[in-house]
N, CA, C and O atoms as a GROMACS GRO file, in nm:
protein
  488
    1MET      N    1   2.499  -2.358  -0.506
    1MET     CA    2   2.387  -2.395  -0.420
    1MET      C    3   2.263  -2.316  -0.462
    1MET      O    4   2.270  -2.195  -0.483
    2ASN      N    5   2.152  -2.385  -0.472
    2ASN     CA    6   2.027  -2.320  -0.507
    2ASN      C    7   1.966  -2.253  -0.386
    2ASN      O    8   1.981  -2.300  -0.273
    3ALA      N    9   1.895  -2.143  -0.410
    3ALA     CA   10   1.826  -2.074  -0.303
    3ALA      C   11   1.711  -2.160  -0.254
    3ALA      O   12   1.652  -2.234  -0.332
    4PRO      N   13   1.678  -2.151  -0.126
    4PRO     CA   14   1.564  -2.227  -0.074
    4PRO      C   15   1.436  -2.192  -0.148
    4PRO      O   16   1.414  -2.077  -0.187
    5ARG      N   17   1.351  -2.293  -0.167
    5ARG     CA   18   1.223  -2.275  -0.235
    5ARG      C   19   1.111  -2.307  -0.138
    5ARG      O   20   1.126  -2.394  -0.053
    6PRO      N   21   0.999  -2.237  -0.150
    6PRO     CA   22   0.887  -2.266  -0.060
    6PRO      C   23   0.823  -2.399  -0.092
    6PRO      O   24   0.809  -2.436  -0.208
    7VAL      N   25   0.785  -2.469   0.012
    7VAL     CA   26   0.711  -2.594  -0.004
    7VAL      C   27   0.569  -2.579   0.049
    7VAL      O   28   0.483  -2.663   0.023
    8GLU      N   29   0.545  -2.472   0.124
    8GLU     CA   30   0.411  -2.445   0.178
    8GLU      C   31   0.396  -2.295   0.200
    8GLU      O   32   0.486  -2.228   0.249
    9LEU      N   33   0.280  -2.245   0.162
    9LEU     CA   34   0.249  -2.102   0.178
    9LEU      C   35   0.104  -2.093   0.222
    9LEU      O   36   0.014  -2.137   0.151
   10ARG      N   37   0.081  -2.037   0.341
   10ARG     CA   38  -0.056  -2.028   0.394
   10ARG      C   39  -0.086  -1.886   0.438
   10ARG      O   40  -0.012  -1.827   0.517
   11LEU      N   41  -0.195  -1.833   0.388
   11LEU     CA   42  -0.243  -1.704   0.431
   11LEU      C   43  -0.339  -1.726   0.548
   11LEU      O   44  -0.438  -1.798   0.535
   12LYS      N   45  -0.309  -1.665   0.660
   12LYS     CA   46  -0.394  -1.672   0.779
   12LYS      C   47  -0.458  -1.534   0.796
   12LYS      O   48  -0.408  -1.450   0.871
   13LYS      N   49  -0.569  -1.513   0.727
   13LYS     CA   50  -0.634  -1.380   0.726
   13LYS      C   51  -0.671  -1.334   0.866
   13LYS      O   52  -0.644  -1.219   0.902
   14ALA      N   53  -0.733  -1.420   0.944
   14ALA     CA   54  -0.778  -1.380   1.078
   14ALA      C   55  -0.661  -1.340   1.167
   14ALA      O   56  -0.674  -1.250   1.250
   15GLU      N   57  -0.548  -1.406   1.150
   15GLU     CA   58  -0.429  -1.376   1.230
   15GLU      C   59  -0.343  -1.267   1.165
   15GLU      O   60  -0.246  -1.220   1.224
   16ARG      N   61  -0.380  -1.228   1.045
   16ARG     CA   62  -0.307  -1.127   0.968
   16ARG      C   63  -0.160  -1.165   0.953
   16ARG      O   64  -0.069  -1.090   0.989
   17LEU      N   65  -0.139  -1.286   0.900
   17LEU     CA   66  -0.001  -1.327   0.875
   17LEU      C   67   0.007  -1.429   0.763
   17LEU      O   68  -0.091  -1.490   0.722
   18LEU      N   69   0.130  -1.443   0.716
   18LEU     CA   70   0.162  -1.538   0.611
   18LEU      C   71   0.258  -1.640   0.671
   18LEU      O   72   0.362  -1.605   0.726
   19GLU      N   73   0.222  -1.767   0.660
   19GLU     CA   74   0.311  -1.875   0.704
   19GLU      C   75   0.377  -1.932   0.579
   19GLU      O   76   0.312  -1.959   0.479
   20ILE      N   77   0.508  -1.949   0.588
   20ILE     CA   78   0.580  -2.003   0.473
   20ILE      C   79   0.687  -2.100   0.522
   20ILE      O   80   0.762  -2.072   0.615
   21ALA      N   81   0.691  -2.216   0.456
   21ALA     CA   82   0.791  -2.318   0.487
   21ALA      C   83   0.877  -2.339   0.363
   21ALA      O   84   0.827  -2.342   0.250
   22PHE      N   85   1.006  -2.353   0.386
   22PHE     CA   86   1.101  -2.371   0.276
   22PHE      C   87   1.158  -2.511   0.275
   22PHE      O   88   1.153  -2.583   0.375
   23ASP      N   89   1.213  -2.549   0.161
   23ASP     CA   90   1.264  -2.685   0.144
   23ASP      C   91   1.391  -2.715   0.225
   23ASP      O   92   1.438  -2.829   0.226
   24ASP      N   93   1.446  -2.614   0.293
   24ASP     CA   94   1.561  -2.639   0.380
   24ASP      C   95   1.517  -2.662   0.525
   24ASP      O   96   1.600  -2.675   0.614
   25GLY      N   97   1.383  -2.666   0.546
   25GLY     CA   98   1.330  -2.690   0.679
   25GLY      C   99   1.293  -2.566   0.758
   25GLY      O  100   1.230  -2.576   0.863
   26LYS      N  101   1.331  -2.449   0.709
   26LYS     CA  102   1.299  -2.325   0.780
   26LYS      C  103   1.152  -2.290   0.758
   26LYS      O  104   1.099  -2.305   0.648
   27ARG      N  105   1.087  -2.242   0.865
   27ARG     CA  106   0.947  -2.200   0.861
   27ARG      C  107   0.939  -2.060   0.923
   27ARG      O  108   1.006  -2.031   1.022
   28PHE      N  109   0.857  -1.976   0.862
   28PHE     CA  110   0.843  -1.840   0.913
   28PHE      C  111   0.696  -1.802   0.922
   28PHE      O  112   0.613  -1.846   0.843
   29ARG      N  113   0.666  -1.720   1.022
   29ARG     CA  114   0.533  -1.659   1.038
   29ARG      C  115   0.555  -1.510   1.023
   29ARG      O  116   0.605  -1.443   1.114
   30LEU      N  117   0.516  -1.458   0.909
   30LEU     CA  118   0.543  -1.318   0.876
   30LEU      C  119   0.414  -1.236   0.887
   30LEU      O  120   0.323  -1.252   0.806
   31PRO      N  121   0.407  -1.147   0.988
   31PRO     CA  122   0.288  -1.065   1.006
   31PRO      C  123   0.265  -0.971   0.886
   31PRO      O  124   0.359  -0.927   0.821
   32ALA      N  125   0.138  -0.943   0.860
   32ALA     CA  126   0.102  -0.855   0.749
   32ALA      C  127   0.169  -0.718   0.763
   32ALA      O  128   0.219  -0.662   0.665
   33GLU      N  129   0.170  -0.665   0.884
   33GLU     CA  130   0.232  -0.534   0.906
   33GLU      C  131   0.379  -0.536   0.866
   33GLU      O  132   0.427  -0.446   0.798
   34TYR      N  133   0.450  -0.638   0.907
   34TYR     CA  134   0.592  -0.652   0.872
   34TYR      C  135   0.610  -0.660   0.720
   34TYR      O  136   0.696  -0.592   0.664
   35LEU      N  137   0.530  -0.743   0.655
   35LEU     CA  138   0.539  -0.756   0.509
   35LEU      C  139   0.508  -0.623   0.441
   35LEU      O  140   0.571  -0.587   0.341
   36ARG      N  141   0.411  -0.550   0.494
   36ARG     CA  142   0.371  -0.422   0.433
   36ARG      C  143   0.482  -0.318   0.446
   36ARG      O  144   0.514  -0.251   0.348
   37VAL      N  145   0.540  -0.305   0.564
   37VAL     CA  146   0.642  -0.200   0.583
   37VAL      C  147   0.775  -0.237   0.520
   37VAL      O  148   0.861  -0.151   0.502
   38GLU      N  149   0.794  -0.366   0.486
   38GLU     CA  150   0.915  -0.412   0.417
   38GLU      C  151   0.886  -0.443   0.270
   38GLU      O  152   0.963  -0.514   0.206
   39SER      N  153   0.777  -0.390   0.217
   39SER     CA  154   0.740  -0.418   0.078
   39SER      C  155   0.856  -0.388  -0.017
   39SER      O  156   0.925  -0.288  -0.002
   40PRO      N  157   0.877  -0.476  -0.113
   40PRO     CA  158   0.984  -0.453  -0.211
   40PRO      C  159   0.945  -0.351  -0.318
   40PRO      O  160   1.021  -0.330  -0.413
   41SER      N  161   0.829  -0.290  -0.305
   41SER     CA  162   0.781  -0.194  -0.405
   41SER      C  163   0.866  -0.067  -0.408
   41SER      O  164   0.931  -0.034  -0.309
   42ALA      N  165   0.865   0.002  -0.519
   42ALA     CA  166   0.934   0.130  -0.530
   42ALA      C  167   0.874   0.232  -0.434
   42ALA      O  168   0.944   0.322  -0.386
   43GLU      N  169   0.744   0.219  -0.407
   43GLU     CA  170   0.678   0.311  -0.313
   43GLU      C  171   0.746   0.309  -0.176
   43GLU      O  172   0.755   0.413  -0.110
   44VAL      N  173   0.793   0.193  -0.133
   44VAL     CA  174   0.859   0.179  -0.004
   44VAL      C  175   1.011   0.186  -0.018
   44VAL      O  176   1.077   0.260   0.056
   45GLN      N  177   1.066   0.112  -0.112
   45GLN     CA  178   1.211   0.103  -0.127
   45GLN      C  179   1.273   0.221  -0.200
   45GLN      O  180   1.393   0.246  -0.187
   46GLY      N  181   1.193   0.294  -0.277
   46GLY     CA  182   1.246   0.403  -0.358
   46GLY      C  183   1.308   0.348  -0.485
   46GLY      O  184   1.297   0.229  -0.515
   47HIS      N  185   1.371   0.437  -0.560
   47HIS     CA  186   1.431   0.397  -0.687
   47HIS      C  187   1.583   0.392  -0.683
   47HIS      O  188   1.648   0.369  -0.784
   48GLY      N  189   1.639   0.415  -0.565
   48GLY     CA  190   1.784   0.412  -0.552
   48GLY      C  191   1.825   0.422  -0.407
   48GLY      O  192   1.741   0.434  -0.318
   49PRO      N  193   1.956   0.417  -0.383
   49PRO     CA  194   2.008   0.424  -0.246
   49PRO      C  195   1.960   0.551  -0.174
   49PRO      O  196   1.959   0.660  -0.231
   50GLY      N  197   1.922   0.534  -0.050
   50GLY     CA  198   1.881   0.648   0.032
   50GLY      C  199   1.739   0.696   0.008
   50GLY      O  200   1.698   0.796   0.067
   51GLU      N  201   1.664   0.628  -0.077
   51GLU     CA  202   1.528   0.672  -0.107
   51GLU      C  203   1.422   0.592  -0.032
   51GLU      O  204   1.302   0.615  -0.051
   52ARG      N  205   1.463   0.501   0.052
   52ARG     CA  206   1.366   0.418   0.126
   52ARG      C  207   1.273   0.506   0.208
   52ARG      O  208   1.316   0.603   0.270
   53ARG      N  209   1.145   0.473   0.207
   53ARG     CA  210   1.042   0.548   0.278
   53ARG      C  211   0.997   0.469   0.401
   53ARG      O  212   0.970   0.350   0.393
   54LEU      N  213   0.991   0.537   0.514
   54LEU     CA  214   0.942   0.477   0.638
   54LEU      C  215   0.790   0.479   0.636
   54LEU      O  216   0.728   0.585   0.625
   55VAL      N  217   0.729   0.362   0.647
   55VAL     CA  218   0.583   0.349   0.643
   55VAL      C  219   0.534   0.333   0.786
   55VAL      O  220   0.577   0.243   0.858
   56SER      N  221   0.443   0.421   0.826
   56SER     CA  222   0.387   0.413   0.962
   56SER      C  223   0.238   0.385   0.954
   56SER      O  224   0.179   0.382   0.846
   57GLY      N  225   0.177   0.365   1.070
   57GLY     CA  226   0.033   0.350   1.080
   57GLY      C  227  -0.025   0.224   1.020
   57GLY      O  228  -0.140   0.225   0.976
   58ARG      N  229   0.051   0.116   1.018
   58ARG     CA  230   0.002  -0.007   0.954
   58ARG      C  231  -0.019  -0.123   1.051
   58ARG      O  232  -0.022  -0.239   1.009
   59ALA      N  233  -0.032  -0.094   1.180
   59ALA     CA  234  -0.048  -0.201   1.280
   59ALA      C  235  -0.170  -0.288   1.254
   59ALA      O  236  -0.170  -0.406   1.290
   60GLN      N  237  -0.272  -0.233   1.193
   60GLN     CA  238  -0.397  -0.308   1.172
   60GLN      C  239  -0.412  -0.362   1.030
   60GLN      O  240  -0.517  -0.416   0.995
   61VAL      N  241  -0.309  -0.347   0.947
   61VAL     CA  242  -0.320  -0.389   0.806
   61VAL      C  243  -0.337  -0.540   0.796
   61VAL      O  244  -0.280  -0.616   0.874
   62GLY      N  245  -0.416  -0.581   0.699
   62GLY     CA  246  -0.436  -0.722   0.673
   62GLY      C  247  -0.401  -0.755   0.529
   62GLY      O  248  -0.373  -0.666   0.449
   63ILE      N  249  -0.404  -0.882   0.499
   63ILE     CA  250  -0.378  -0.928   0.362
   63ILE      C  251  -0.510  -0.978   0.305
   63ILE      O  252  -0.574  -1.066   0.362
   64MET      N  253  -0.549  -0.922   0.192
   64MET     CA  254  -0.673  -0.965   0.128
   64MET      C  255  -0.651  -1.087   0.039
   64MET      O  256  -0.735  -1.176   0.033
   65GLU      N  257  -0.536  -1.089  -0.029
   65GLU     CA  258  -0.514  -1.194  -0.127
   65GLU      C  259  -0.366  -1.206  -0.158
   65GLU      O  260  -0.288  -1.112  -0.141
   66ILE      N  261  -0.329  -1.324  -0.205
   66ILE     CA  262  -0.193  -1.349  -0.253
   66ILE      C  263  -0.206  -1.405  -0.394
   66ILE      O  264  -0.283  -1.498  -0.418
   67GLU      N  265  -0.131  -1.346  -0.488
   67GLU     CA  266  -0.135  -1.392  -0.626
   67GLU      C  267   0.002  -1.445  -0.668
   67GLU      O  268   0.102  -1.379  -0.642
   68PRO      N  269   0.008  -1.560  -0.731
   68PRO     CA  270   0.136  -1.609  -0.780
   68PRO      C  271   0.189  -1.522  -0.893
   68PRO      O  272   0.112  -1.470  -0.974
   69VAL      N  273   0.320  -1.506  -0.897
   69VAL     CA  274   0.387  -1.436  -1.006
   69VAL      C  275   0.489  -1.534  -1.062
   69VAL      O  276   0.595  -1.557  -1.004
   70GLY      N  277   0.454  -1.593  -1.176
   70GLY     CA  278   0.540  -1.697  -1.232
   70GLY      C  279   0.561  -1.806  -1.130
   70GLY      O  280   0.471  -1.839  -1.053
   71ASN      N  281   0.682  -1.862  -1.130
   71ASN     CA  282   0.714  -1.965  -1.029
   71ASN      C  283   0.823  -1.915  -0.935
   71ASN      O  284   0.896  -1.994  -0.875
   72TYR      N  285   0.834  -1.782  -0.922
   72TYR     CA  286   0.942  -1.726  -0.842
   72TYR      C  287   0.898  -1.628  -0.734
   72TYR      O  288   0.980  -1.583  -0.655
   73ALA      N  289   0.766  -1.593  -0.728
   73ALA     CA  290   0.725  -1.487  -0.637
   73ALA      C  291   0.574  -1.487  -0.617
   73ALA      O  292   0.500  -1.562  -0.680
   74VAL      N  293   0.530  -1.400  -0.525
   74VAL     CA  294   0.389  -1.370  -0.506
   74VAL      C  295   0.371  -1.219  -0.495
   74VAL      O  296   0.461  -1.146  -0.453
   75ARG      N  297   0.254  -1.176  -0.535
   75ARG     CA  298   0.214  -1.036  -0.515
   75ARG      C  299   0.114  -1.039  -0.402
   75ARG      O  300   0.018  -1.116  -0.404
   76ILE      N  301   0.135  -0.954  -0.303
   76ILE     CA  302   0.046  -0.949  -0.187
   76ILE      C  303  -0.043  -0.826  -0.198
   76ILE      O  304   0.005  -0.714  -0.218
   77LEU      N  305  -0.173  -0.848  -0.186
   77LEU     CA  306  -0.270  -0.739  -0.188
   77LEU      C  307  -0.314  -0.712  -0.046
   77LEU      O  308  -0.381  -0.794   0.017
   78PHE      N  309  -0.277  -0.596   0.005
   78PHE     CA  310  -0.308  -0.558   0.142
   78PHE      C  311  -0.439  -0.482   0.147
   78PHE      O  312  -0.482  -0.424   0.048
   79ASP      N  313  -0.504  -0.482   0.264
   79ASP     CA  314  -0.633  -0.414   0.273
   79ASP      C  315  -0.621  -0.262   0.282
   79ASP      O  316  -0.723  -0.193   0.287
   80ASP      N  317  -0.499  -0.207   0.285
   80ASP     CA  318  -0.483  -0.062   0.270
   80ASP      C  319  -0.466  -0.027   0.122
   80ASP      O  320  -0.432   0.086   0.086
   81LEU      N  321  -0.489  -0.127   0.036
   81LEU     CA  322  -0.486  -0.118  -0.111
   81LEU      C  323  -0.346  -0.113  -0.170
   81LEU      O  324  -0.331  -0.089  -0.290
   82HIS      N  325  -0.244  -0.135  -0.090
   82HIS     CA  326  -0.109  -0.147  -0.145
   82HIS      C  327  -0.099  -0.284  -0.212
   82HIS      O  328  -0.131  -0.386  -0.152
   83ASP      N  329  -0.054  -0.284  -0.338
   83ASP     CA  330  -0.048  -0.412  -0.411
   83ASP      C  331   0.063  -0.416  -0.514
   83ASP      O  332   0.058  -0.498  -0.606
   84THR      N  333   0.161  -0.330  -0.501
   84THR     CA  334   0.264  -0.323  -0.606
   84THR      C  335   0.392  -0.398  -0.573
   84THR      O  336   0.483  -0.401  -0.656
   85GLY      N  337   0.402  -0.457  -0.456
   85GLY     CA  338   0.524  -0.531  -0.422
   85GLY      C  339   0.520  -0.673  -0.474
   85GLY      O  340   0.423  -0.745  -0.454
   86ILE      N  341   0.627  -0.713  -0.540
   86ILE     CA  342   0.645  -0.851  -0.584
   86ILE      C  343   0.747  -0.914  -0.488
   86ILE      O  344   0.864  -0.877  -0.487
   87TYR      N  345   0.700  -1.010  -0.409
   87TYR     CA  346   0.782  -1.074  -0.306
   87TYR      C  347   0.839  -1.204  -0.362
   87TYR      O  348   0.771  -1.306  -0.368
   88SER      N  349   0.966  -1.198  -0.404
   88SER     CA  350   1.031  -1.319  -0.455
   88SER      C  351   1.052  -1.417  -0.341
   88SER      O  352   1.050  -1.379  -0.224
   89TRP      N  353   1.072  -1.544  -0.377
   89TRP     CA  354   1.097  -1.644  -0.273
   89TRP      C  355   1.220  -1.606  -0.192
   89TRP      O  356   1.222  -1.621  -0.070
   90SER      N  357   1.324  -1.558  -0.260
   90SER     CA  358   1.447  -1.523  -0.188
   90SER      C  359   1.424  -1.404  -0.094
   90SER      O  360   1.482  -1.399   0.014
   91TYR      N  361   1.340  -1.308  -0.136
   91TYR     CA  362   1.312  -1.194  -0.048
   91TYR      C  363   1.230  -1.238   0.074
   91TYR      O  364   1.257  -1.193   0.185
   92LEU      N  365   1.132  -1.326   0.053
   92LEU     CA  366   1.054  -1.377   0.167
   92LEU      C  367   1.144  -1.454   0.264
   92LEU      O  368   1.127  -1.445   0.385
   93TYR      N  369   1.237  -1.530   0.210
   93TYR     CA  370   1.331  -1.605   0.294
   93TYR      C  371   1.418  -1.507   0.374
   93TYR      O  372   1.439  -1.525   0.494
   94GLU      N  373   1.466  -1.405   0.306
   94GLU     CA  374   1.547  -1.301   0.372
   94GLU      C  375   1.467  -1.233   0.483
   94GLU      O  376   1.518  -1.210   0.592
   95LEU      N  377   1.340  -1.199   0.455
   95LEU     CA  378   1.255  -1.137   0.556
   95LEU      C  379   1.238  -1.229   0.677
   95LEU      O  380   1.233  -1.182   0.790
   96GLY      N  381   1.228  -1.358   0.653
   96GLY     CA  382   1.214  -1.453   0.763
   96GLY      C  383   1.340  -1.462   0.846
   96GLY      O  384   1.335  -1.455   0.969
   97ILE      N  385   1.453  -1.478   0.780
   97ILE     CA  386   1.582  -1.491   0.849
   97ILE      C  387   1.614  -1.364   0.929
   97ILE      O  388   1.667  -1.372   1.040
   98GLU      N  389   1.583  -1.249   0.873
   98GLU     CA  390   1.622  -1.121   0.933
   98GLU      C  391   1.507  -1.053   1.009
   98GLU      O  392   1.517  -0.935   1.044
   99GLN      N  393   1.401  -1.127   1.036
   99GLN     CA  394   1.280  -1.067   1.092
   99GLN      C  395   1.306  -0.989   1.222
   99GLN      O  396   1.266  -0.874   1.235
  100GLU      N  397   1.372  -1.051   1.315
  100GLU     CA  398   1.394  -0.986   1.445
  100GLU      C  399   1.474  -0.856   1.429
  100GLU      O  400   1.436  -0.753   1.485
  101GLU      N  401   1.583  -0.861   1.354
  101GLU     CA  402   1.667  -0.743   1.336
  101GLU      C  403   1.594  -0.633   1.258
  101GLU      O  404   1.600  -0.516   1.296
  102ARG      N  405   1.528  -0.670   1.150
  102ARG     CA  406   1.455  -0.571   1.070
  102ARG      C  407   1.344  -0.506   1.150
  102ARG      O  408   1.323  -0.385   1.142
  103TRP      N  409   1.272  -0.587   1.228
  103TRP     CA  410   1.161  -0.533   1.307
  103TRP      C  411   1.213  -0.436   1.412
  103TRP      O  412   1.153  -0.330   1.433
  104ARG      N  413   1.321  -0.470   1.478
  104ARG     CA  414   1.380  -0.380   1.578
  104ARG      C  415   1.423  -0.249   1.512
  104ARG      O  416   1.400  -0.141   1.568
  105HIS      N  417   1.485  -0.257   1.395
  105HIS     CA  418   1.527  -0.138   1.322
  105HIS      C  419   1.406  -0.051   1.286
  105HIS      O  420   1.410   0.072   1.297
  106TYR      N  421   1.298  -0.117   1.241
  106TYR     CA  422   1.176  -0.045   1.205
  106TYR      C  423   1.119   0.030   1.325
  106TYR      O  424   1.085   0.148   1.314
  107LEU      N  425   1.108  -0.038   1.439
  107LEU     CA  426   1.054   0.026   1.559
  107LEU      C  427   1.142   0.142   1.604
  107LEU      O  428   1.091   0.245   1.648
  108ASP      N  429   1.273   0.125   1.595
  108ASP     CA  430   1.365   0.234   1.630
  108ASP      C  431   1.348   0.353   1.536
  108ASP      O  432   1.351   0.468   1.580
  109ALA      N  433   1.331   0.326   1.407
  109ALA     CA  434   1.312   0.434   1.309
  109ALA      C  435   1.182   0.509   1.334
  109ALA      O  436   1.178   0.632   1.325
  110LEU      N  437   1.075   0.436   1.365
  110LEU     CA  438   0.948   0.502   1.398
  110LEU      C  439   0.966   0.594   1.518
  110LEU      O  440   0.923   0.709   1.515
  111ALA      N  441   1.029   0.543   1.623
  111ALA     CA  442   1.050   0.622   1.744
  111ALA      C  443   1.132   0.747   1.715
  111ALA      O  444   1.102   0.855   1.765
  112ALA      N  445   1.236   0.732   1.635
  112ALA     CA  446   1.323   0.845   1.602
  112ALA      C  447   1.248   0.954   1.526
  112ALA      O  448   1.280   1.072   1.538
  113GLU      N  449   1.148   0.913   1.447
  113GLU     CA  450   1.071   1.009   1.367
  113GLU      C  451   0.943   1.054   1.439
  113GLU      O  452   0.868   1.136   1.386
  114GLY      N  453   0.919   1.002   1.558
  114GLY     CA  454   0.798   1.038   1.631
  114GLY      C  455   0.671   0.985   1.566
  114GLY      O  456   0.564   1.045   1.577
  115LEU      N  457   0.684   0.870   1.498
  115LEU     CA  458   0.571   0.809   1.428
  115LEU      C  459   0.519   0.689   1.506
  115LEU      O  460   0.585   0.640   1.597
  116SER      N  461   0.401   0.642   1.469
  116SER     CA  462   0.338   0.532   1.538
  116SER      C  463   0.302   0.419   1.442
  116SER      O  464   0.282   0.440   1.323
  117ARG      N  465   0.296   0.300   1.496
  117ARG     CA  466   0.247   0.184   1.420
  117ARG      C  467   0.096   0.195   1.399
  117ARG      O  468   0.044   0.143   1.301
  118GLU      N  469   0.028   0.262   1.490
  118GLU     CA  470  -0.118   0.274   1.485
  118GLU      C  471  -0.161   0.375   1.378
  118GLU      O  472  -0.094   0.476   1.357
  119PRO      N  473  -0.273   0.346   1.311
  119PRO     CA  474  -0.323   0.441   1.211
  119PRO      C  475  -0.366   0.572   1.274
  119PRO      O  476  -0.409   0.575   1.389
  120LYS      N  477  -0.354   0.678   1.198
  120LYS     CA  478  -0.400   0.808   1.246
  120LYS      C  479  -0.551   0.810   1.255
  120LYS      O  480  -0.620   0.758   1.168
  121ARG      N  481  -0.601   0.868   1.359
  121ARG     CA  482  -0.747   0.881   1.378
  121ARG      C  483  -0.791   1.014   1.318
  121ARG      O  484  -0.719   1.114   1.323
  122GLY      N  485  -0.910   1.011   1.262
  122GLY     CA  486  -0.958   1.140   1.216
  122GLY      C  487  -1.024   1.130   1.090
  122GLY      O  488  -1.071   1.231   1.036
   0.00000   0.00000   0.00000
């Protein structure tokens, strides 16, 4: 079975989210903050097991641009200047399917570390 492929991808800058529809009928609205804190980049994921970094202070992050990467992914350029994550179609699909669980885990991790979604003032 082939992995689902996107049939529509829309950047909603004002709403700070990415809408994506797949050929299996699934549609997702992925907020910029969620995409940023789940970036597939080494900066967030690390280079091996146990190296994942918890990213805080991104509640206001937006997406400046989306660039195609071949026919299998997009690179998202965030307004906090993070731009090294390559989001494959399968990873975006996974983020959509697991959004509720991943988001809950993220919020729990922030609370456990005494961190906030809001940017630091100063």
